[in-house]
N, C-alpha and C positions, 0 to 999 in steps of 0.2 A: 313624459312631457314636465313632470314638475320644472325641468335645468329651466324652460320657456319661460318662468317666472309668472304664468298666465294661471288665475281660478283652472279646477275641470269644469268649476261649471258654463264658465266663459266658456269655454272650446266648445262644449254642447251645444251651445244655439248657432255657435258658427261654422262648426264642424256642419252642420246642416244647409247651409248654402255657402260656397268657400268663395263664390265672388265676393262675398262682404267680408270675408277671414281675409282673402289677399287685404282689402284696403284698409281695413280697421287696425294692422298692426301697425307699427308705423315704420316707417324702411333703417333706419338707427337700430331698429330691432332687430329685422331681417339680416341688415349685415353682418352686424356682431356678432349677434348668437344665435342663427343658423348657418352663418355659413363660414365663416368666421371659427369660431368657439367648437372645441369637439370634443362630443358628450363622449359618457362609460360607453353609450351604442353606439356601436360603429353603423347600424342594422335603421333602430331609429333616428338617424339621422340623417342617414342618404332616408328613408321615405319625408322627410319633413321639408328637406334644400332639395327633392323633388317637386312637391307641391309648389314651392315660392317662386325658387327659380324660374321662366318661364327664356324658353332657348330659344336667337332666332337666330341664324343661317346668318352669316353676312350674304351683305348681298350682291349680285355680277354685273345686275344691270341699273341701269338709270330709273328711278324713283317712277320717272314720266312717261319712260319704255312699257316696265309693268303694267304701270295705270291706268296707263290711254293711247287713243289712238292718236299721233300726234300731224296726223295730214291736214286735219282740220286746227286753227287755233280761233279761238275768240280772248275778242276785245271786254274792255268790261271798263267803261266811264263812267263818273261819281262827278257833279257840275255842280258847287254850289251856288246857287243863284240871288242877283240879290232882290227883294220880292216884290218890289214895284215893278222889277222888267222880267215876269213869269208868263204872263199872258202873250208879252213879244215873244220871251225867247224862243216858246214852244210853236209859235207860227215860223219863226226860222228855221227852225233843225227841221221840221217835218219838208220846207226846201233846202231846207241842204240833206237833205236822206234821198231825197226828189233829185238831185243835181251829180251825189252819190250813184245815182241805178242809169243816169244820163248819159256820164262818162263813164261808161264801163268800170268801173272801177276795180271790181270782184269780190267789194265787201259787201257782204246782205243783212240787214236790220235784225235782226230776230227778237227783240223786243224793245219797248223805249216805257219810261214810265217816272211818275212825280212822288214823292215819299205823301207818307199819311199823315203817319207818322212812326217816328226816329228825327235824323238828322231832317229837320225841314226845309222848307221850298231844298230841295232837291233834288234833282234830276238824274236816271240813271239807267243806260241806255245798256246795251249787250247787241257788239257783233258778232258776226261770224264770216270765215275766212278760209272754205275751201281749195283747197292747198298748201296750206302751212305757211309758214315763214316765205317760201319766198311770193307766194299772190300779197301778203302780209306788207308785205317790204315796198310792191307793185303798189297795192293803193295807197299806203304811205309816199310814193313819190310825185304822183298824183295832186294830190290832197295840198303838196308841198306849192306845189313849183306851178300850179295854175292859179291862174290871175281870179276866174270866177271863184275858189275856194281864199285864197288869198283877202277879199271885203268878206266872203264871210266870215272870216275869222276876226277881223279890226270890228263891225261890229258886234258881233257876238261876244269877244270880252270885259268888254263895256259890262255887258249885261252881270259878267259874273267876280264873284267873291275866292272864289278856288278854286279848281280841279284837278282827280287826280284820275291813274285810270290804270290798269293791270288786264296783263295779259294769259289769256288762261287756256288750258288745256277741257277733257272735259272726261267724266270718268266714265272707262268703257265701260260698267256695268249698269250704267244710269242711263232710264228710255229718254231721250231727248227731246225736244216738244216742240210740238205743231203748231201753225197759224191753227188759231179757236173760233170755232166759229154757231159755236154754241153758247152766245149769253156773253157780257159783260163778266170776271171776277175783279178780283180783288189779288193782289202777289203778296209772297214775302219773301224776303230774301236774312238767311241767318248768313250771316259770316263766321267763320270760324276762327280764331286765328293757333295752329297749334305747336306743341314744343318742336324742335330742329329733329329729323330724324322718323318723327310718326309717321309720314304718310302712311308708308305700305297695311301699315297696324290699321291706322282707320279705314281706308278703303275694305280693308280684308273685313272688317266688322260691318262696314255701314252696306256692302253686298250682304251680308246676311239679313244687315234691318231692313232694308229696303222692301223687301219681301214682309215683312208684317205692318208695312205703311203706303202701301199703290195702291191698295187695294183699297184702303181707306180716302187716300188726300190726293188728288192731283202734281204729283213728283215735274216738273217744269228742264230744269235744270241741272245740273251738278257739276263744278267745277271747282280744277284749285288753282292758286299759281303759278307758273313758271315765271315770265318779269314783273318786278311792281314790289309788292310785302308776298315775301316766300314765307310755306309754311302755311298761304291762307288757303279756305276753303267755301265754299257759293253756294247755296242748298236754295232753291227757286221752289215757293207752293203755289198753287194755283187753288183758291175757295170760293164759295160765292158769297159768302160774310162772314164776317166777324166772327161768327154764332156760331156759320158753320165748320170751322177754323178751331171750336173752341171743344166741341160737341170730335170733330174726327182723330185731334191730337188727343183726347181720353180716353176714346177708343180703342187706339193704339196701346195703350196701357194693358188692357184682356188679351192682348193677342202671345201668348209663349212666344219667348226669347224676346220683344223686345227690352225686355229690363238687362235682360244681360248685354243689348248692345250699348247701353247708356252705359250701364257698371264697363266697357270694357272703356269705352271712349270717351267719355267722363275724364280720364286721367291725363289722356293726352293735349287738352289745351291747358290754354296760355288765356286767350279772353275770347268770348264769341258774344256778338251783333244779331238786332232783330230790325225791319224794317219792314211795314203794312206801308203798297201801292199799288199807285192805281194807276194803268193804261195810260200812254197821248192818244189823244184821235185818233194817228197816223199809225199808234200800236202795230204791226203783223199776227202779237198776244193780246186779244181784247179780253 
């Protein structure tokens, strides 16, 4: 171990928790010392390489096929509304949702919110298309050509500062939201941008990590982007209020295994964002 250039007392502390050992040794040290440098003791060098080098098989299928059922796609819309127009925007969007149903577009509003803490004056809408991309294509064609929708867009665009959307798939291990009838909630949308090529590793870790959270909190949706900003993950959680959110998130750390989920997923991140949202009056999720 002296060949590694690390003091023995430091190793003893870290070897009691291999996860932190992996995270604390710089990558350059791992690559130059553990992989490229030949040690006098080949057996010891082999043991060290097996400890630090994680072998990942080359995938034979797309990440989306491995992680999700592609027969349903989800559209997540973000609308930045002019502050003075928010009330009128909410009323108009309710009429728009009714039109989507009346004209049998095949789209289903899963949830609709305004942001309370985070990006102010922002509305977030989640749509579901059962049937995948053929259903999305059909709904989009109606939306683009129907004269009522054309008039809606003209009026809506005057109320907006900016808008964007993503097409997402749902993680197969995540229990998806059903319309809620047990009172009003606040919702947290946590958005993560991952390093390219890490989506399967993220999914594998969260499939285990969710088991430590779902009995404490109310998981609503777990999505990852298919069109739009790639390698983006969205988790939606429901809480009674902010104090309940605080207590439930803190309680997760007392669950054995949750700390490992965090330790393995944090290094996969490039950035993350949290929004606290409240449902619109017409949202199926209250």
